[in-house]
N, C-alpha and C positions, 0 to 999 in steps of 0.2 A: 586529480581528476576534476575537470571542469564540466560538471553535469548541468544539463538544462533543468529548470525548475519543474517542468512537466515532461512526461513522455507518453506516447500512445500505447494502447494495449498490446499491439503486435510486438513492439520493441520490448515492452515489459515482459511479455510471455517468453521471449528469447532470453532476456536477462535472467529470468527466474530459472530457466533450464540451465543457464550458465553458472548458477550458484547464488544469485541474489536472494535476499530475504524479502518476502512479500509480507508487509505489515498491514493487517486489516484493522482499521480503527473504528469500525461500525459497532453498534450496540449488539449485545448477545442475541436478542430476538431477531436481528437482521441476519446475523451469521447462521442462526438456526434455519433460516429460510434458504440460504445458499451461501457457499463459500468456495474459494479456490483451494484445491487440495494442496497441503503443505504450507499454507499460509500461517502466520502467527497472529493470533487475535489479542489485541490490547485496545479496549475502548478508548476513544479520544481523551476523555476526562482522566484516564489513568496513566496517560503517557508520562507526565512529569515524574511520578513516583517510580516509573519503570525505566527511566533513562539509564541507570547503571547496568541493566540487563540487555541493553541493545548493543550490537556490535558496531565498533567504529572503524573496523578494518574490512568491511563487507558492504556492498551496495544494498541499500534499503529502498524498496519500492513501497510507497504508502498508498493504500487503497481504501476507499469508502464506497458509498452508493453511487454517486455521480461525479465526485471529485472535489467538492467544496471543503468538506471537513478535512480530507486528506491533504489538501493544499495548505490549510492552516497548520496541520501537524508537520508537514514538510518544512514550512517556514520556521516553526518552533524548533524543530530538530537542528536545522541549519544554524539558527541563532544560538544554539547550545553546543556548537562545535562539531556537529556531524556533517562532514563534507560530502560524503557519498550517500546522499538521499535525494530522491526525486518523487514527485507526485504522479500517480497513474491517472491521466486525464480520462474522464468519462466513467471512472470507477468500475464497480462490478457490473453495472448496467451495460457498459460498453464491452466488458469482458464476456458477458453472457451472449451478447449480440454477435461479437466478432470472433471470439476465441473458443468458447465452450457453450454451444447452444443448449446443452443438456441442463445448464443451471437455470433454476427458477428465477423469474424476473418479477420485481415488485415496484 
């Protein structure tokens, strides 16, 4: 699968419905403010130690607040052999604006 490095929130929402894993790399206090239901939370700094727990046979969508941290995590995962990983451009801020307006924005 030749995935783009980034995807928009509308595409990501559809991929999530189709079975992708949404990996939220924000800090715990941010996730407490708002989170996408069904996402898996691993703070960015804890990604390296959690590599063995991440699926290599499933699409991983990486999400943060606006997309900068998640882009770095996406690049890190790809460099560690995860081929099916893409960044959610705009992060939870764009998700709250375009997909789920009930989410708190910060």
